[in-house]
C-alpha positions as CSV (number, residue, x, y, z in Angstrom):
1,M,65.7,28.1,68.1
2,K,62.7,29.8,66.4
3,A,60.7,32.0,68.8
4,R,57.1,30.8,69.2
5,V,54.5,33.3,68.2
6,P,51.7,33.6,70.7
7,H,48.1,32.9,69.5
8,T,46.3,36.0,68.4
9,Y,43.7,35.7,71.2
10,V,46.6,35.6,73.7
11,L,48.0,38.8,72.2
12,L,44.6,40.6,72.4
13,V,43.9,39.5,76.0
14,G,47.3,40.7,76.9
15,L,46.5,44.1,75.3
16,I,43.3,44.3,77.3
17,A,45.3,43.6,80.5
18,L,47.9,46.3,79.5
19,A,45.1,48.8,78.9
20,A,43.7,48.0,82.3
21,V,47.0,48.5,84.1
22,S,47.6,51.8,82.2
23,T,44.3,53.2,83.7
24,W,46.0,53.1,87.1
25,I,48.9,55.2,85.7
26,I,47.4,57.7,83.2
27,P,45.4,60.5,84.8
28,A,41.6,60.7,83.9
29,G,40.6,63.6,81.8
30,S,38.0,64.7,79.3
31,Y,37.2,67.3,76.6
32,D,33.7,68.7,76.4
33,R,31.7,67.7,73.4
34,V,29.6,70.1,71.3
35,V,27.4,69.7,68.2
36,E,28.5,71.5,65.1
37,R,26.8,71.0,61.6
38,G,25.0,68.0,63.0
39,R,28.1,66.3,64.2
40,E,29.4,65.8,67.8
41,V,33.0,67.1,68.0
42,V,35.3,68.0,70.9
43,A,35.7,71.6,72.1
44,P,39.5,72.2,71.5
45,L,40.3,74.2,74.7
46,S,38.0,72.4,77.1
47,Y,40.3,69.6,78.4
48,H,40.0,69.1,82.1
49,R,40.8,66.5,84.8
50,V,37.9,64.3,85.9
51,E,37.4,61.7,88.6
52,A,39.7,58.7,88.1
53,R,37.9,55.4,87.3
54,P,40.7,52.8,87.0
55,A,39.9,49.4,85.7
56,G,39.6,46.6,88.2
57,P,39.2,42.8,87.7
58,G,35.6,43.2,86.9
59,A,36.2,45.7,84.1
60,F,39.0,43.4,82.7
61,L,36.6,40.4,82.6
62,L,33.7,42.4,81.1
63,A,35.9,44.0,78.4
64,F,35.4,41.1,76.0
65,P,31.7,40.7,76.3
66,R,31.1,44.5,76.2
67,G,33.4,44.7,73.1
68,L,31.2,42.0,71.4
69,I,28.0,44.0,72.3
70,E,29.4,47.3,71.1
71,I,30.5,45.9,67.7
72,A,27.7,43.3,67.4
73,D,26.8,44.5,63.9
74,I,30.2,43.5,62.6
75,V,30.2,40.2,64.6
76,F,26.9,39.1,63.0
77,Y,28.0,40.4,59.6
78,I,31.0,38.0,59.8
79,F,28.8,35.1,60.9
80,V,26.4,35.7,58.0
81,I,29.2,36.0,55.5
82,G,30.5,32.7,56.7
83,G,27.1,31.1,56.4
84,A,26.5,32.4,52.9
85,F,29.9,31.2,51.7
86,G,29.3,27.9,53.4
87,V,26.2,27.5,51.2
88,L,28.1,28.6,48.1
89,H,30.9,26.2,48.9
90,A,28.4,23.3,49.4
91,T,27.0,24.0,45.9
92,G,30.5,23.7,44.3
93,A,29.9,27.0,42.5
94,I,32.9,29.0,43.9
95,Q,35.3,26.1,43.2
96,A,33.9,25.7,39.6
97,G,34.1,29.4,39.0
98,V,37.7,29.7,40.2
99,R,38.7,26.7,38.1
100,S,37.1,28.2,35.1
101,L,38.9,31.5,35.7
102,V,42.3,29.9,36.1
103,R,41.8,28.0,32.8
104,R,40.9,31.2,31.0
105,L,43.8,33.2,32.4
106,G,46.4,30.7,31.2
107,E,49.7,32.5,30.8
108,R,48.2,35.8,31.8
109,K,47.6,34.8,35.4
110,A,50.4,37.2,36.5
111,L,48.0,40.1,35.7
112,I,45.4,39.0,38.3
113,V,47.3,40.4,41.4
114,P,48.0,43.9,39.9
115,L,44.5,44.2,38.4
116,L,42.5,43.1,41.4
117,T,44.8,45.2,43.8
118,V,44.0,48.3,41.7
119,V,40.2,47.5,41.7
120,F,40.3,47.4,45.6
121,A,42.4,50.5,45.7
122,V,39.8,52.3,43.6
123,G,37.2,51.1,46.1
124,G,39.2,52.4,49.0
125,G,39.9,55.7,47.4
126,T,36.2,56.5,46.5
127,I,33.7,54.8,48.8
128,G,36.1,53.8,51.6
129,I,35.6,50.0,51.4
130,A,36.9,48.4,54.6
131,E,34.5,45.9,56.2
132,E,33.2,45.2,52.7
133,T,36.5,43.4,51.8
134,L,35.6,40.6,54.2
135,V,33.0,39.3,51.6
136,F,35.7,38.7,49.0
137,L,38.2,36.8,51.2
138,P,36.9,33.2,50.8
139,A,36.9,33.4,47.0
140,L,40.2,35.3,46.9
141,L,41.8,32.6,49.1
142,L,40.7,29.8,46.7
143,L,41.8,31.9,43.7
144,A,45.2,32.6,45.1
145,R,45.9,29.1,46.0
146,S,44.7,27.8,42.6
147,L,47.2,30.2,40.9
148,G,50.0,28.9,43.1
149,Y,50.1,31.7,45.6
150,D,49.5,31.8,49.3
151,S,47.0,33.1,51.8
152,L,49.1,36.3,52.3
153,T,48.6,37.1,48.6
154,A,44.8,36.7,49.0
155,G,44.7,38.9,52.1
156,G,47.0,41.4,50.5
157,I,44.9,41.9,47.4
158,A,41.8,42.8,49.4
159,L,43.1,44.2,52.6
160,V,46.3,45.9,51.5
161,G,45.0,47.0,48.2
162,A,41.8,48.6,49.7
163,N,43.8,50.2,52.5
164,A,46.3,51.8,50.1
165,G,43.4,53.5,48.4
166,F,41.6,54.3,51.7
167,A,44.7,56.0,53.2
168,A,45.3,58.1,50.1
169,A,41.6,58.5,49.3
170,F,40.8,61.3,46.8
171,M,37.0,61.3,47.4
172,N,36.1,59.1,50.3
173,P,33.0,60.8,51.9
174,F,33.5,59.0,55.3
175,T,37.1,60.3,55.9
176,V,38.0,63.1,53.6
177,G,34.4,64.4,53.3
178,V,33.8,64.3,57.1
179,A,37.1,66.0,58.0
180,Q,36.8,68.7,55.4
181,G,33.3,69.4,56.6
182,I,34.5,69.8,60.2
183,V,37.2,72.3,59.3
184,G,35.1,74.2,56.8
185,L,37.0,73.2,53.6
186,P,35.1,72.8,50.2
187,L,34.1,69.2,49.7
188,F,36.8,67.1,48.0
189,S,39.1,70.2,47.5
190,G,42.7,69.3,46.9
191,L,41.6,66.5,44.6
192,G,44.6,66.7,42.2
193,F,47.1,66.3,45.0
194,R,45.3,63.4,46.5
195,L,44.9,61.7,43.1
196,G,48.7,61.9,42.6
197,L,49.3,60.5,46.1
198,W,46.8,57.7,45.5
199,A,48.6,56.7,42.3
200,V,52.0,56.5,44.1
201,M,50.6,54.5,47.0
202,T,48.8,52.1,44.7
203,A,51.8,51.6,42.5
204,V,54.1,50.8,45.4
205,T,51.4,48.4,46.8
206,V,51.0,46.6,43.5
207,A,54.9,46.1,43.2
208,F,55.0,44.7,46.7
209,L,52.2,42.2,46.3
210,A,53.1,41.1,42.7
211,G,56.7,40.6,43.8
212,H,55.6,38.4,46.8
213,A,53.3,36.4,44.5
214,R,56.1,35.7,42.1
215,R,58.4,34.6,44.9
216,V,55.8,32.3,46.4
217,E,55.0,30.8,42.9
218,A,58.6,30.1,42.2
219,R,59.4,28.8,45.8
220,P,56.3,28.0,47.8
221,E,58.3,27.3,51.0
222,A,59.4,31.0,51.0
223,S,55.9,31.9,52.2
224,P,55.5,32.4,56.0
225,M,52.2,30.6,55.6
226,H,53.4,27.7,53.6
227,A,53.2,25.1,56.4
228,F,49.6,26.1,57.3
229,D,48.4,26.5,53.8
230,R,49.4,23.0,53.0
231,T,47.0,21.8,55.7
232,R,44.0,23.5,54.1
233,E,41.4,21.6,51.9
234,P,43.1,20.2,48.9
235,L,42.5,22.0,45.6
236,A,41.1,20.2,42.6
237,D,43.1,20.4,39.3
238,A,41.6,22.9,37.0
239,A,42.5,20.8,34.0
240,E,40.5,17.8,35.4
241,D,37.2,19.6,35.7
242,G,34.8,20.8,33.1
243,P,33.0,24.1,33.0
244,A,30.5,25.1,35.7
245,G,27.1,23.3,35.3
246,T,23.8,25.1,34.8
247,R,23.0,25.2,38.6
248,Q,26.5,26.4,39.5
249,A,26.3,29.1,36.9
250,L,23.0,30.3,38.5
251,V,24.7,30.4,41.8
252,L,27.6,32.4,40.4
253,G,25.0,34.7,38.8
254,A,23.3,35.2,42.2
255,L,26.7,36.0,43.7
256,L,27.6,38.5,41.0
257,A,24.1,40.2,41.5
258,A,24.9,40.5,45.2
259,L,28.2,42.1,44.6
260,V,26.6,44.6,42.2
261,L,24.0,45.4,44.8
262,L,26.8,45.8,47.3
263,V,28.5,48.5,45.2
264,A,25.2,50.2,44.3
265,G,24.0,50.1,47.9
266,A,27.2,51.7,49.1
267,L,27.2,54.4,46.4
268,R,23.6,55.2,46.0
269,W,21.8,54.3,49.1
270,R,24.6,54.6,51.7
271,W,24.1,51.1,52.9
272,G,25.8,50.1,56.1
273,I,26.8,46.9,57.8
274,L,23.1,46.1,58.7
275,E,22.0,46.2,55.0
276,L,25.0,44.2,53.8
277,T,24.3,41.6,56.4
278,G,20.7,41.3,55.1
279,L,22.1,41.2,51.5
280,F,24.3,38.2,52.2
281,F,21.7,36.4,54.3
282,G,19.5,36.6,51.2
283,L,22.3,35.3,49.0
284,G,22.7,32.3,51.3
285,L,19.0,31.6,51.2
286,A,18.9,31.9,47.4
287,A,22.1,30.0,46.6
288,G,21.1,26.7,48.2
289,P,18.0,26.0,46.1
290,L,19.6,27.4,43.0
291,G,22.6,25.1,43.5
292,G,20.5,22.0,44.0
293,L,20.5,21.9,47.8
294,S,17.4,21.0,49.8
295,L,16.1,23.4,52.3
296,D,17.6,21.3,55.1
297,G,20.9,21.0,53.2
298,T,21.0,24.8,52.8
299,A,20.4,25.3,56.5
300,K,23.1,22.8,57.4
301,A,25.6,24.3,55.0
302,F,24.9,27.8,56.4
303,V,25.4,26.7,60.0
304,R,28.7,24.9,59.0
305,G,29.9,28.0,57.3
306,A,29.1,30.2,60.2
307,A,30.7,27.8,62.7
308,D,33.9,27.7,60.6
309,I,34.2,31.5,61.0
310,T,33.7,31.7,64.7
311,Y,37.4,32.4,65.3
312,A,37.1,35.5,63.2
313,A,33.9,36.8,64.7
314,L,35.0,36.5,68.3
315,I,38.3,38.2,67.5
316,V,36.4,41.4,66.8
317,G,35.2,41.6,70.4
318,L,38.7,41.0,71.8
319,A,40.1,43.7,69.6
320,R,37.5,46.1,70.9
321,G,38.1,45.2,74.5
322,A,41.1,47.4,75.1
323,L,39.3,50.4,73.8
324,V,36.4,49.7,76.1
325,V,38.7,49.7,79.1
326,L,40.5,52.9,78.2
327,R,37.3,54.8,77.3
328,D,35.5,53.8,80.5
329,A,38.5,54.9,82.6
330,N,38.4,58.3,81.0
331,V,42.0,58.2,79.8
332,L,41.5,58.4,76.0
333,D,41.1,62.2,76.0
334,T,44.2,62.4,78.3
335,I,46.2,60.5,75.7
336,T,45.0,62.8,72.9
337,H,45.7,66.0,75.0
338,A,49.3,64.8,75.8
339,M,50.1,64.2,72.2
340,V,48.8,67.6,71.1
341,Q,50.7,69.4,73.8
342,A,53.9,67.6,72.6
343,I,53.9,69.3,69.2
344,R,53.0,72.9,70.3
345,G,55.6,75.5,69.3
346,W,57.2,73.5,66.4
347,S,58.0,75.0,63.0
348,T,55.5,74.8,60.2
349,W,56.7,71.7,58.4
350,L,57.8,70.0,61.6
351,S,54.3,70.7,63.1
352,A,52.7,69.1,60.0
353,V,54.9,66.0,60.6
354,G,53.9,66.1,64.3
355,I,50.2,66.2,63.4
356,Y,50.8,63.3,61.0
357,G,52.4,61.4,63.8
358,V,49.6,62.2,66.3
359,Q,47.0,61.0,63.8
360,N,48.9,57.7,63.3
361,L,49.1,57.1,67.1
362,L,45.4,58.1,67.5
363,N,44.4,55.4,65.0
364,F,45.3,52.8,67.6
365,F,42.9,54.3,70.2
366,V,40.2,55.5,67.8
367,P,40.1,53.1,64.9
368,S,37.2,54.8,63.1
369,G,37.4,57.2,60.3
370,S,34.6,59.6,61.2
371,G,35.2,59.0,64.9
372,Q,38.9,60.0,64.6
373,A,38.0,63.1,62.6
374,A,35.4,64.2,65.2
375,V,38.0,63.8,68.0
376,S,41.1,65.2,66.4
377,M,40.2,67.8,63.7
378,P,38.6,70.4,66.1
379,I,41.9,70.3,68.2
380,L,44.5,70.0,65.5
381,A,43.0,72.4,63.0
382,P,43.3,75.5,65.3
383,L,46.8,74.3,66.3
384,G,47.8,74.2,62.7
385,D,46.4,77.7,62.1
386,L,48.7,79.0,64.8
387,V,51.9,77.5,63.3
388,G,51.0,78.0,59.6
389,V,49.8,74.5,58.6
390,T,46.9,74.9,56.2
391,R,43.7,73.1,57.0
392,Q,44.0,71.1,53.8
393,T,47.4,69.8,55.0
394,N,45.8,69.1,58.3
395,V,43.1,66.9,56.6
396,L,45.8,65.1,54.6
397,A,47.7,64.3,57.7
398,Y,44.5,63.0,59.2
399,Q,43.4,60.8,56.4
400,L,46.9,59.2,56.1
401,G,47.3,58.8,59.9
402,N,43.8,57.3,60.0
403,G,44.3,54.9,57.1
404,L,47.9,53.7,56.8
405,T,48.0,51.5,60.0
406,N,44.4,50.1,59.6
407,V,45.9,46.8,58.5
408,F,48.5,46.8,61.3
409,V,46.9,47.9,64.6
410,P,45.2,45.0,66.5
411,T,42.4,47.2,67.7
412,Q,41.0,47.5,64.2
413,G,38.1,45.1,64.2
414,Y,37.5,44.3,60.6
415,F,41.2,43.8,60.0
416,M,41.5,41.3,62.8
417,A,38.3,39.6,61.5
418,A,39.9,39.3,58.1
419,L,43.0,37.7,59.5
420,G,40.7,35.3,61.4
421,I,38.9,34.4,58.1
422,L,42.2,33.6,56.5
423,R,43.6,32.0,59.6
424,I,46.7,34.2,59.4
425,P,48.3,35.0,62.8
426,W,48.6,38.7,63.5
427,A,52.4,38.4,64.2
428,T,53.0,36.6,60.9
429,W,51.1,39.2,59.0
430,V,52.9,42.1,60.6
431,R,56.4,40.7,59.9
432,W,55.3,40.2,56.3
433,L,53.8,43.6,55.9
434,L,56.4,45.7,57.7
435,P,58.5,46.6,54.6
436,L,55.4,47.9,52.8
437,L,54.1,49.7,55.9
438,A,57.5,51.5,56.3
439,A,57.3,52.6,52.6
440,W,53.7,53.8,53.1
441,L,54.7,55.8,56.2
442,A,57.7,57.4,54.5
443,I,55.5,58.3,51.4
444,G,52.8,59.7,53.7
445,C,55.4,61.8,55.6
446,G,56.9,63.1,52.4
447,A,53.4,64.0,51.1
448,V,52.6,65.9,54.3
449,I,55.9,67.8,54.2
450,L,55.3,68.7,50.6
451,A,51.8,69.9,51.3
452,A,53.0,72.0,54.2
453,L,55.8,73.6,52.1
454,I,53.5,74.5,49.1
455,R,50.7,75.5,51.5
456,L,48.2,73.1,50.0
457,G,44.8,74.9,50.0
458,P,42.6,76.6,49.3
459,F,43.4,77.4,53.0
């Protein structure tokens, strides 16, 4: 008999409950924080015990609403994306654009998965796209299904492609740049080594996704999402529809302009979630009238789109809830301290592997690139100095540990939101992704060992 997979909400509430129970077992402790070069970081030798604050029933019940409040910018970003794409869908522009693309691709459609995966990997490796991938999911889902693929392929292109680039980033200012600044390395030093690693990670990811797409196209029932994907809105036959009309072309032009602004804003003006939310709210406002909808029709389509994505928006607060419980009970620093103590006294290359392992574990508790750098680098860099691990190797271990499991750990808000948008259960995604994740972790471990052995520098 096939085991029943619990609902994702059930898994996350269970995780909050487990976190609450653990606060009665793990001692409370804290590192002091200091400001260096304008950033708040931990003082590495300052760990001390503090008064215990274990989570009671009230803390458990408040974890979800407090998680929603703490990460409200992403929650409303998701609602606005849903609303904007609700308007785009109501105009028929997305459907017409996808049908046109499918017709133009013809026999070359097998190229779309590798090409788009590389594009997202470049975005991850340069500007660290993560939450930005949510914008592309509705269109990618429609495109993947139109090409005979499944929702896992759609999610894989954006989430897995971007994450491969993010983990092996060669010039991501939010991870590599921050970590190198904390430990005093020249900005983006070690570029050649990272470029080689990025190429390997991207190639392995492309092979995995393209192979999955081919299998699903040949035998749709082989997809773990086959039964659910069949219940989605039926697709129109590309051969039965003509090209996009003038109004639909105008809407697609507005969408393209918004995507160009997204890239320019991230690169030139350092836009964050707030600015992106405003951008897609503006897209929703413009797309309705351009597509021939009345003002009332635009408003109704926006509300329907936002309502359809409620599952994804609320999941972000649940994903944050466990971290709220652990942080308020003052046990996160104790967990960090215990992991660091466990690898003291190891040999150089083994210490490098240990640091890599610590960073991977920390990503569950601190699923933030700059946040994890601020917590871990001031502690692990001096430890590495003592055992002969160069600071460049330390930064490499951090960026891999911070990135590889971003599309695996259920505490990563944007990832869980993406699964919500695609309606893919977390357990289904994990079973599908495990072979690739194992390959990523092995490649990352090999890269860290190599960096330790060649003493990747400049220091």
